[in-house]
Steps between C-alpha positions, in 0.01 A plus 500: 500500500192517279148580613167513322137530598243224483130503566381298799368235260830483310694471825270224627549314172876544530497363855299198381748448219787513752338226704428287193854542366663441837670841503616624841369851434352731240850643455645157420225433248548841335879454489457158337253639244734785406791259476302278261415799283865598483601148389261475205757328277380143575149598391640634174691176446184295563308716254771453238499123550121490473507699175763264361292197597190657344687544173622142507148374572368702204765336280407154630133574438573585137703181459221290652251662263724421201551140617127458556431625148768269361360199684153589379627492142678164529188282479375689195835452329505130588149460363608664173812282479303178548220612263245507777583151629604509865 
């Protein structure tokens, strides 16, 4: 058994949260919250996946910038190769 003190305002907010979340009681809501905190591994996995995706997006961004620069140079090269005649 665990107990802790709340102000009247905090308790009222907790009761409202129970109703909004569909919890049967404040105890059920608190037990669920503690259980979620104890199982933090999925959050860590999500964070790792997001960091990996961010790195891949940075790599793609660099590749798009290089391709854009290369495409921008193609017309100038073609113009030089055809002596200015399109």
